[in-house]
N, C-alpha and C positions, 0 to 999 in steps of 0.2 A: 552074390547066386543062391543062397536057402533063399532067398524070395522070388526069384525067376520058376525053382524050385514049387514052391509054394501058387502062383500063379498060373505054371503049365496043370500040375491038380484039382485045380481049383476053375478054370477056363475050359467049357467043352471042347474048346478047338484052338490049341497052344501059339496058334498063329494068330489069332482073332485075340483082343485086349479082351478083359473082364467087361464087365457092362456096366454101365452110369450108374446102375442103379448097386451096384454093388460096394459098402462103406463099412472102413473099420474106423468103430466105433472103444474109446478106452474105458475101461474098467471105471476110472476118474470122471468123464462123461456120464454114464449113466450114474455113479454117486449124484452127478450133482442134478441130475434130471429127477429120479425115484420121490426125493423130497416133494420136489412142485407137482408133479403127478397126484402125490399123498393128498395132498393139503384141496388141488382141483377137485378127488373125490371127496373129499372130508366135506369142502364147501357144497358142493349139488347134496349132496345126501341131505346138508343142514336143509338146504334148500327145501328140498322134497319134506321132510320132513314138516319143516312151516305153514306148507304149501297143506298138508293134507289138514295137522291142530286145524289152519281158518277152516277151508271147506270143512270139517265134522262142527265145529261149531257155529257154522251161517247152517247147515244141515238140521243142528237140533233146535236152529229158529224157526223153522217154516211152519207151515201153516198147512191146514190140508189142502185146500187149495193148491198150494208150489208143488206139493209132495203131488196131490193126483193131476201137474206139467211133466213132470222128473219122472213118473208112472212109478213112486215110491208109494212102499203103504208105510204106514205110522209105526210101527213093530220096527221096522227092516230100517227105517231110517233110525231111529231110537238106537237098536244094535250095532250102524255101521258110527255115528253120531259118538257112542260110548269105546269104542275101539282106542288103544294110544294110539300117539302120534308116527311111533314106530311098527305099527303093525300094517300091512300093507292089505 
């Protein structure tokens, strides 16, 4: 009976069932997925850091012609190459 009362409060029209996108998620299910999302975010962050470190290292090896091709001055390239990998 309590479930019927809950449905009548949630549904816009009590004679129609709830929309199919209504999904009840238990706290246990959420607690299982939360660490996976955290690990995925951490892996993405580490991949981004590695990409920045590699890019900045390569930028430090560019000669004047390469820098002119990408439109960077030597001083700007030096500043960018000296940035730590964790700074955007």
